[in-house]
N, C-alpha and C positions, 0 to 999 in steps of 0.2 A: 729381242735378238740382236747379238754383237754384232759391232761392226768393226769392220776390219780394217787395216790402214796400208794394204795392198795397193797399189797405183791403179788406177783404173786409165783405160786409155782409148781416147779420140780414134777418128778414122785416120786423120793426120800425123798425131802423134805415132802411130803405128805402122804406118809408110814411112816415116821417118825413122824410125828404129830400125825396120827391116832393112834399109837402106843402109843406116851405119852398121848393123851385125854384117851385110853383104861387102861393105868396104872395109871392114875390121882385118880380113885376109888379107885383102890388099896394101893397106897402108895401117902397119901395126901403132904407128905414132899415132895416130888420129884422122878425122876428117873435118875439113873446114865447111863453113855453111854455103860455101860455091861448090864444093865436093857434093855435097847432099843434094842441094837444090838440083844439078845438073843430072843426077841418077834418078831423079824423080820422073814422072810420067808430063810428058810435056802439057800434055789436057787439061792437066790440073792448073796451069798456068799461074804457079803460086811465083808472090816476089820473095826476093833474097830475104827481105826485113821478118815476112812471115814465116820461114825456115829458121830464121834466127831467133824468132819468139818461140819457136815449138821445142828449140834446141835448149835454149834457156830453161823453158818450163821442163823439160824431161830432167833438166840437170839439177833442178830443184827439187825434184821428185828423186831424186839419186840414182835415177835409170843410166844417166850419162856420165860421164867425168870428163873434164874438160882443163885443159892446159894453155897457156899464152903462147900464141905464137905471133912474135912482134905485137902488133895491134889488133889479132884475130885470136880465137879461139880454135881449139883443134879439140874434137869431140870424141871418144870411145865409148861404146857399150858400157856398162858396168858391171853387166852380167850377159850370160846366153841366152837365146831364144828361150830353151828350153827349163832354164832357171825361172825366167820370168812367167814360163807358162806355170811350174808348179807352184809358184807363189801364188800366184791367180787363181789358180783351182783349189790350193788350201783356205784362201781368203773366202772363196765362196762357199767352200763346206761350212767355214766359221760362221757363214750369215745365216743358216740355217738350223731349223730348231730339231729338224730329224735328219741327219746326217745319213743313217742308213738309208731311209728313202731315196734321198737324192743318189745316192752311190746305187740306188737298185734302179733307178730312172736312167741312170746316166749308162749304165751296164745292159740294161734293156735293149738301147740302141747300139751297141758295138758289134762289130763283124766280128766274126771267128779269128782272124787273123788279128784285131784289137783285143781281143779277149786272150789269144796265146801270147801278146805282148806283154799284159797285164801280169800272166801266170808267171813269166820269166821276170818281170820286176819282181815280184812280191817273192819267189825265190833266191834273187840276187841281195833282197834286204834281209829277210831271213839268215842268209849265210854270214853278212858282214856284221847281223847281230849276235851270231855265235849259237 
């Protein structure tokens, strides 16, 4: 079975990415560790250094970019939610031996609206490819 290079996110990494994506619209210059920490749910009780470590890991995984701002860093998502989801889906399909069976299992659970979205997406891809 092939192994993929797509990053797998833990719960905390996913939460931090969600906050960065939300902050990106308000702060195109990037968000500081403090900015991200302040948007995370307080009940998590996270320390500044924990969020800093998670952002550093995300940077090393190529999921965020960072730029110096004085002594601190400003972080921005390297891609969109949708691009990360697509990369994860592709990696998951690369990890199975029977891709068709995996797709059928996935589609068996799809709603009619999701199937309509899929048909529309397939049509758009076919038009792009000419």
